[in-house]
TORZAKOL-175803 format. One record per residue (C-alpha): y, z, x; residue in three letters. Coordinates in steps of 0.05 Angstrom, whole numbers, plus 5000, padded with zeros to 4 digits. Layout:
# TORZAKOL-175803
YZXALA/...
END
This chain:
# TORZAKOL-175803
696497244346UNK/699097044278UNK/699996314299UNK/692896294326UNK/690096554259UNK/694096024221UNK/691395484267UNK/684295704255UNK/685095754179UNK/688595074176UNK/683494734220UNK/677595004179UNK/680894794114UNK/681894094139UNK/674994044170UNK/671994244103UNK/675993694068UNK/673393184117UNK/680492924134UNK/679892724207UNK/687092494213UNK/689993164192UNK/684993524236UNK/687993164296UNK/694993364275UNK/693394104276UNK/688194144332UNK/693494274386UNK/693695024396UNK/700094974438UNK/704594844377UNK/710295344369UNK/712395644303UNK/717395094285UNK/712694524304UNK/707094854264UNK/711694914203UNK/713194164207UNK/705694024213UNK/704094454153UNK/709194064111UNK/706193394134UNK/699193624117UNK/701593874048UNK/703993164034UNK/696892914042UNK/694293383989UNK/699693373935UNK/696792813892UNK/689393013893UNK/689393763910UNK/696394033894UNK/694294763897UNK/691694683968UNK/698294343985UNK/702194933956UNK/698695414004UNK/700895004064UNK/707994944036UNK/708695704026UNK/706095834097UNK/711095324124UNK/716795684086UNK/714496354114UNK/714296084186UNK/721195754178UNK/724096424154UNK/720896794213UNK/723696304264UNK/730396184229UNK/728595444224UNK/733395144172UNK/730894434174UNK/723694694166UNK/725895074103UNK/729294454075UNK/723194024087UNK/718694554056UNK/723094613993UNK/723093843988UNK/715493843988UNK/715294443940UNK/719494023892UNK/714193473897UNK/708793993882UNK/712294263819UNK/713593543796UNK/706193393804UNK/704594023762UNK/709493783707UNK/713994393719UNK/720494003721UNK/725294603718UNK/722094893781UNK/721994223816UNK/729594143804UNK/730894833832UNK/726694683895UNK/730094013906UNK/736994333898UNK/735294863951UNK/732994313998UNK/739393913984UNK/743894513999UNK/740694634068UNK/740693904088UNK/748193854070UNK/749794484110UNK/745994204170UNK/749193514161UNK/742393174156UNK/743692534115UNK/737092154122UNK/732492634082UNK/737592694025UNK/735292023996UNK/728392323984UNK/731492953954UNK/735892543906UNK/729892103887UNK/725892733871UNK/731693013829UNK/731992343793UNK/724592363776UNK/725093083751UNK/731092953705UNK/727792303683UNK/721592683661UNK/726193173624UNK/729092553587UNK/735992703617UNK/736991973634UNK/744392003653UNK/743092533705UNK/736792173729UNK/740591513737UNK/746091863776UNK/741092153827UNK/737091503831UNK/743691143847UNK/745491663900UNK/738491573930UNK/739290823930UNK/746090843965UNK/743691324019UNK/737190944029UNK/741090294038UNK/745790634087UNK/739890904129UNK/735490284121UNK/730190664083UNK/727590064045UNK/721690424010UNK/726290943978UNK/731490413961UNK/726189983925UNK/723190573888UNK/730090813865UNK/731990123840UNK/725390093801UNK/727090743765UNK/734290523751UNK/731389893720UNK/726690303677UNK/732490733650UNK/736590103636UNK/730689833595UNK/730490493554UNK/737990393542UNK/736789683517UNK/739489303578UNK/733288873582UNK/735688303627UNK/739388773674UNK/733089193679UNK/728788583696UNK/733688343750UNK/733289033783UNK/725589033779UNK/725288353814UNK/730388573867UNK/726289213879UNK/719888813886UNK/723188383939UNK/725689003978UNK/718889353974UNK/715188723996UNK/719588664057UNK/718389404071UNK/710789284063UNK/710489924021UNK/704089813980UNK/704890373928UNK/711790123912UNK/709589403909UNK/704089603859UNK/709189983817UNK/713989383817UNK/708388913795UNK/706689393738UNK/714089423716UNK/714788663718UNK/708488623676UNK/711689103626UNK/717688643619UNK/713188053603UNK/709088473555UNK/715388683517UNK/717587953515UNK/710887753484UNK/708687353545UNK/701787663549UNK/698687183600UNK/704287303650UNK/703788053636UNK/696288063650UNK/697287653714UNK/702088163745UNK/698288763717UNK/691688553748UNK/695088483816UNK/697989183807UNK/691289483787UNK/687789173848UNK/692989483894UNK/692490173860UNK/684890163866UNK/685089963940UNK/690190523953UNK/685791023913UNK/692191183874UNK/689491513811UNK/696191573775UNK/697890843784UNK/690790623764UNK/691091043700UNK/697990753683UNK/695590043694UNK/689390153651UNK/693890423596UNK/698189793599UNK/691889363595UNK/690389733531UNK/697389603504UNK/696988853518UNK/690088793486UNK/692789183426UNK/698388683418UNK/693388113423UNK/689188433367UNK/683288633412UNK/682989343387UNK/676089533415UNK/678189293485UNK/684789673478UNK/681190313459UNK/676490223519UNK/682290183568UNK/686090763537UNK/679991213539UNK/678791053613UNK/686091193627UNK/685591863590UNK/679392053630UNK/682991963697UNK/689292333674UNK/685392933646UNK/681292963710UNK/687593053752UNK/691193503701UNK/696893013689UNK/699993303626UNK/705292773612UNK/700292213627UNK/694992533583UNK/700092573526UNK/701491823534UNK/694091643531UNK/692992083470UNK/698691723434UNK/695991043453UNK/688991223426UNK/692291483362UNK/695890813354UNK/689290433357UNK/686090903306UNK/692090793260UNK/691290043266UNK/683990133248UNK/686390493184UNK/683491173204UNK/689791623203UNK/685592263196UNK/682092093262UNK/688791943296UNK/692292593275UNK/688793073324UNK/690592613382UNK/697992613362UNK/698293363350UNK/695293483420UNK/700293003450UNK/706093363416UNK/703794033445UNK/703493733515UNK/710493433507UNK/713294103485UNK/709994433545UNK/712893943596UNK/719693873562UNK/719393113558UNK/724193003500UNK/723592243499UNK/715992293495UNK/716492833442UNK/720692393396UNK/715791813407UNK/709892253389UNK/713392533327UNK/714891833301UNK/707391683303UNK/706092353268UNK/710992143214UNK/707091493203UNK/700691893194UNK/704092373145UNK/706391773104UNK/699191513101UNK/697192203076UNK/702892163024UNK/706192793054UNK/712992473046UNK/717293103051UNK/713893303117UNK/714692593143UNK/722092583124UNK/723393233161UNK/719892983225UNK/723692313224UNK/730392653211UNK/729493113270UNK/727392523313UNK/733592133292UNK/738092723310UNK/734992793380UNK/735092043393UNK/742592003375UNK/744392613417UNK/740992333478UNK/742891593469UNK/735591373464UNK/737690693436UNK/730990343439UNK/727590953408UNK/732890993354UNK/730990283333UNK/723890553320UNK/726791143282UNK/730490673235UNK/724290263222UNK/720090883207UNK/725691143161UNK/725690463126UNK/718090483116UNK/718591193089UNK/723790983038UNK/719390403017UNK/713590883006UNK/718091302961UNK/720690672927UNK/727790842949UNK/729690112962UNK/737190242970UNK/736090733027UNK/730890273058UNK/735989713059UNK/741190173092UNK/736290363147UNK/734489643158UNK/741989483163UNK/742790053214UNK/736989753254UNK/740289063254UNK/747089343274UNK/744289753332UNK/739989173355UNK/746088713354UNK/750189253390UNK/744889303446UNK/744888543455UNK/752488523454UNK/752789063507UNK/748088653551UNK/752488033541UNK/758888423555UNK/755988683620UNK/754187973642UNK/760887693621UNK/764588263655UNK/760888143720UNK/762387393716UNK/769687523698UNK/770688013756UNK/767687503803UNK/772186953776UNK/778487373779UNK/777087583851UNK/775786863871UNK/782186633836UNK/786487173867UNK/783886983936UNK/785186243923UNK/792286383896UNK/793986813956UNK/791686284004UNK/795485743966UNK/802086123965UNK/801686314038UNK/800385604061UNK/804885214012UNK/811285274052UNK/807885064117UNK/804784434090UNK/810284124046UNK/813883724101UNK/807383584139UNK/804183314076UNK/809482764068UNK/808782534140UNK/801282574136UNK/800782124074UNK/805481614105UNK/801181554168UNK/794681544128UNK/797280984082UNK/799180544142UNK/792480654176UNK/788780504111UNK/792079824105UNK/790379644177UNK/783179894168UNK/781979484104UNK/784278834137UNK/779778944198UNK/773779144156UNK/774478524112UNK/774178064173UNK/768078414204UNK/764178524140UNK/760677844134UNK/758277834206UNK/755978554203UNK/751978464138UNK/748277864166UNK/746178224230UNK/744478864192UNK/739778494144UNK/735778204202UNK/735178874238UNK/732979234175UNK/727478734161UNK/724878794232UNK/725179564230UNK/721279574164UNK/715779144194UNK/715379594255UNK/715180224213UNK/709479944170UNK/705479764231UNK/706680454263UNK/704780824199UNK/698480414191UNK/696480524263UNK/698081274260UNK/693981354196UNK/687980994225UNK/688281404289UNK/688682054250UNK/682981844205UNK/678681654265UNK/680282324299UNK/678582714237UNK/672082324226UNK/670082424298UNK/671583174295UNK/667883234229UNK/661882854256UNK/661583334316UNK/661983944272UNK/656883664223UNK/651983534280UNK/653384234307UNK/651784554240UNK/645284164234UNK/643384304307UNK/645085044306UNK/646085364237UNK/640584974202UNK/635685044259UNK/636585794269UNK/633486014202UNK/627285594216UNK/626685914285UNK/626386594250UNK/621486344197UNK/616786014247UNK/617086624293UNK/615087104239UNK/609786654208UNK/606486564275UNK/606087314283UNK/603287394213UNK/597886864225UNK/596387064297UNK/590687474324UNK/594788104334UNK/593988614277UNK/600288764237UNK/601089384193UNK/603889364122UNK/610889614139UNK/611689084192UNK/609088554144UNK/614188764091UNK/619788724143UNK/617488034167UNK/616787764096UNK/623788034080UNK/626687684142UNK/622987034124UNK/625787074053UNK/632887184078UNK/632386614129UNK/629386144077UNK/634986294027UNK/640286184081UNK/637085524102UNK/636485294030UNK/643785454014UNK/646285114077UNK/641784504065UNK/644184443993UNK/651484474016UNK/650183964071UNK/646883484023UNK/652483553971UNK/657883484024UNK/654482874055UNK/653782543986UNK/661082683971UNK/663282354036UNK/659281724021UNK/661781703949UNK/654781793920UNK/656582383875UNK/658382123806UNK/663282553766UNK/661982693693UNK/667783103666UNK/666783453600UNK/668784063559UNK/666284683596UNK/666485423578UNK/668985843636UNK/665086443610UNK/658486053613UNK/660085773682UNK/661586463709UNK/655486803677UNK/650786263704UNK/653886313773UNK/653487073773UNK/646087003756UNK/645186583819UNK/647987133865UNK/645487733824UNK/639687893871UNK/644187833932UNK/649288313901UNK/644188823877UNK/641388893947UNK/648289123970UNK/649589533907UNK/655689103891UNK/658189083818UNK/660688423791UNK/665288473730UNK/667587903685UNK/673988163652UNK/675487613600UNK/673787653527UNK/676987023501UNK/673386353506UNK/677285863551UNK/675185143559UNK/676584673618UNK/675483933630UNK/671283863693UNK/664583663723UNK/659384213710UNK/654984143773UNK/661184133818UNK/664084753785UNK/657585143789UNK/657384973863UNK/664585223872UNK/663785883835UNK/656986023867UNK/659785903937UNK/665986353926UNK/661686903894UNK/656586853950UNK/662086934002UNK/665087523963UNK/658287883964UNK/657287704038UNK/663988004061UNK/664088614014UNK/660989254042UNK/655489624004UNK/657989963941UNK/663989503932UNK/665989113870UNK/667888393851UNK/672288223791UNK/673087543756UNK/678587363707UNK/682286753681UNK/689786623670UNK/693186053632UNK/698985723669UNK/702085133632UNK/696284643621UNK/691784943674UNK/686585503674UNK/686685923738UNK/680086263754UNK/680886873800UNK/675287213840UNK/677287853876UNK/673188293922UNK/673988953959UNK/671488654023UNK/673788614095UNK/679388124081UNK/682187574126UNK/687187534182UNK/692987034182UNK/689286614233UNK/682986604190UNK/687086414128UNK/690085824165UNK/683285534182UNK/679085774123UNK/677985074094UNK/675784764161UNK/668584584178UNK/665185044228UNK/669985624216UNK/664986094183UNK/663886814205UNK/658587344197UNK/658287794135UNK/658288554133UNK/650788564145UNK/650888004197UNK/649687464143UNK/650886794177UNK/655686264152UNK/658285574173UNK/664485534130UNK/661984894098UNK/661585214029UNK/669085314024UNK/670384604050UNK/665984353994UNK/669584793943UNK/676384523962UNK/673983803958UNK/670483903890UNK/676484263860UNK/681383733883UNK/676883183855UNK/677383553788UNK/684983533792UNK/685684263812UNK/687984683871UNK/684985273909UNK/688985833942UNK/687486503975UNK/690987183979UNK/688187664031UNK/689788204081UNK/685088534132UNK/681289134103UNK/684189034033UNK/679688484005UNK/681187783981UNK/682887403918UNK/680386683914UNK/683786293858UNK/682885573835UNK/685885173778UNK/682684683730UNK/685684263673UNK/684984593605UNK/680684203555UNK/684283843499UNK/682483293450UNK/686182793495UNK/682483003559UNK/677082463554UNK/
END
């Protein structure tokens, strides 16, 4: 009876949430107590991020059932999920206790596979407590077990966190190598949340190195994946990093915009540590705007949250910002006390990178008080620690290379010693025979050389002539085949795709002008269909004319300095009506003016076609984003959508005539627009490329030469 009641309650809860997948999991009333406990744990996992309290109810019921049926593995799985729940609620002491209980049972039952998840959870909990040595130990254990059991997702995630801790300890290059290795592992595992996190971490490395364009490139890719996964925590983190990059670039208003949006998400989901980070970031912007009094409430609130969660690293970081504010307010004694406490904690916990900040704040405080001697000493401490961190990084690299060299040398020495006795006599005989054969070979080659060279020259000349003829014939055949195929497709488009809209237009106009009465609602429908068909016919006709002119060489290029912002805004205007009808938002993310050297009509055609396709294949309520990146001497314009995406087969033929497909609302297409885009971009010395997966949208990117004084 009890099981039946649980089934009914669980089914009703899930039905109310609208989660059909989970409803299927629990709809089988023949589940026994153990199976139901497993199901409850699985369902809890679906709720932890967005509805943790609902998840907790399922976890507790699973624990109760596991106790009743003496189901040890069920208890271990439930404690593992309970650890995830407490971590989500920022209660790290309780999460550690729950993970340890789970660990104990799994070890007793000799269940190795789930331990990697337990150790990863323990690593996260100690990490959030700023106990980085313990965290790194458990992440390493998780990595080793995951590699042993081929659990690539856990292995990649653990390596990401190890890299993050190494960065905090000042091992910048080692950290970056681990981030790249983790990205490779997670990509092979096709684990999208981990891929997004790796992209964000790689972006952080470039940000810290001052390479803002590279940082933005990887961060945008991370944000798109987080948004498609509906991963609020990742999205909030990415928005925060956008703010940090814009802050470093001096775009303070943009930085504040991103930090406020990040804060909004974190507060909505009660993420205490995340909220504290966003509050600090906003305070930083206000300090840069010379409004310390406005920044102070944000910092004080952040400090209270850090004290509540026990995040020591974050607490020191927040206190350093408070010290800067106190200095601005000329409360030097209060500032000195805060910085001194921060220095003590940073030293006790080996927060090397944070200690560098402590020394700089101490130096600034001494300068405020005109204590130049102490300021110099703190600056010296900063330099010594910075050099020590770099030296440690170098020593690690040298140590790894030395170990590799020693091992290789030992192996070579061993092989040499073991074989030396065997080859001594044989070596003498061998060299005697080789010398005799060499003399004979030289004499024979000398005699044959003249005759051979003469024959070889004649053969080479004949072969070259044959190769040239074959290449010319092959090229002509291929060109004829392509022209014939293109001609057939071109005629097909004119005969079918261009004729169809006019069939619709003529059909509706004959009904409107006929003798049969037509009411107003039918008239509106017919006029709407005529309008849609006319626009489709006009777009196709325009593309056909431009493509035909390009094939006959009648389009004259006029390259000039062009503003990408103006090109994009004008193109967005062209598809605005089309987008509004499907409630699709188009965002242009760039603030800086970027200029390219290209032909304006061609580029307007390219951007309009790509935007039109993005609207066509994006469902109602979706969004389209446009941004630019600088790579060497090229500007790369990216247009992403949240549409239906493309299969591998579609990607392979996307730039072929006649390969168009219908949009989300049956909008027709011939594929000619993208063929035209490719041709126009290549004529402007650029390239076009596409990233896409089914159901996850697409990113169309194309490059153009940056404008310079020498472009003309």
